[in-house]
C-alpha positions in Angstrom: -162.6 -39.8 184.7 -162.2 -37.9 181.5 -163.5 -39.3 178.3 -159.9 -39.4 176.9 -159.0 -41.6 179.9 -161.6 -44.1 178.8 -159.6 -44.8 175.6 -157.7 -47.5 177.4 -161.0 -49.5 177.5 -161.9 -51.7 174.5 -162.2 -49.7 171.4 -165.7 -50.9 170.6 -166.9 -49.5 173.9 -165.5 -46.0 173.3 -165.0 -45.2 169.6 -168.2 -46.9 168.6 -170.4 -45.3 171.3 -169.8 -41.7 170.1 -169.6 -42.9 166.5 -173.0 -44.5 166.8 -174.4 -41.5 168.6 -173.1 -39.4 165.7 -175.5 -41.2 163.4 -178.4 -39.3 165.0 -178.7 -35.7 163.9 -179.7 -33.4 166.7 -180.9 -34.8 170.0 -180.6 -38.6 170.6 -181.8 -40.8 173.4 -179.8 -43.3 175.5 -182.7 -45.7 174.7 -181.7 -45.5 171.0 -178.1 -46.3 171.9 -179.3 -49.3 173.9 -181.3 -50.6 171.0 -178.1 -50.4 168.8 -175.8 -51.6 171.5 -177.7 -54.4 173.2 -174.5 -56.0 174.5 -173.6 -52.9 176.6 -175.0 -52.3 180.0 -177.0 -49.1 180.4 -174.8 -47.9 183.3 -171.7 -48.2 181.0 -173.4 -46.2 178.2 -174.5 -43.6 180.7 -171.0 -43.3 182.2 -169.5 -42.8 178.8 -172.1 -40.2 177.8 -171.6 -38.3 181.0 -167.8 -38.3 180.5 -168.2 -37.0 177.0 -170.5 -34.3 178.4 -167.9 -33.2 180.9 -165.3 -33.1 178.1 -167.6 -30.8 176.1 -168.3 -33.2 173.3 -171.9 -33.7 174.2 -174.6 -31.5 175.7 -177.2 -33.0 178.0 -180.6 -31.7 177.0 -182.7 -33.5 179.6 -182.3 -36.7 181.5 -181.5 -39.5 179.0 -181.2 -37.1 176.0 -178.0 -35.7 174.5 -176.7 -34.0 171.4 -173.3 -33.1 170.1 -172.0 -29.7 171.1 -170.5 -29.1 167.7 -171.8 -30.4 164.3 -168.2 -30.6 163.0 -167.2 -32.9 165.8 -170.3 -35.0 165.2 -169.2 -35.5 161.6 -165.7 -36.4 162.7 -167.1 -39.1 165.0 -169.4 -40.5 162.3 -166.5 -40.7 159.9 -164.8 -43.2 162.2 -167.3 -45.8 161.3 -166.7 -47.8 158.1 -169.3 -47.7 155.4 -170.1 -51.3 156.3 -170.6 -50.4 160.0 -172.9 -47.5 159.0 -175.0 -49.8 156.8 -175.3 -52.4 159.5 -176.4 -49.9 162.1 -179.0 -48.4 159.7 -180.4 -51.9 159.2 -180.9 -52.4 162.9 
């Protein structure tokens, strides 16, 4: 399933996962996403990260570690978070 196909799922499960991922510059860990997204199951996060990798949005660096393929795209994803959401995530 392509990442774009996952857009029919709840918006918080899709938009926020890549937007939260975009808060990390460079390489980020699935563990960090789990810490910020405790309500999500690890298998769901992994599935979404793998779909984004297949779409070319992310690059898998090693098992459990990813980064955005393009800095400009990372900034586009981070800008989908409101300032309030960004503040709340930084507090966690």
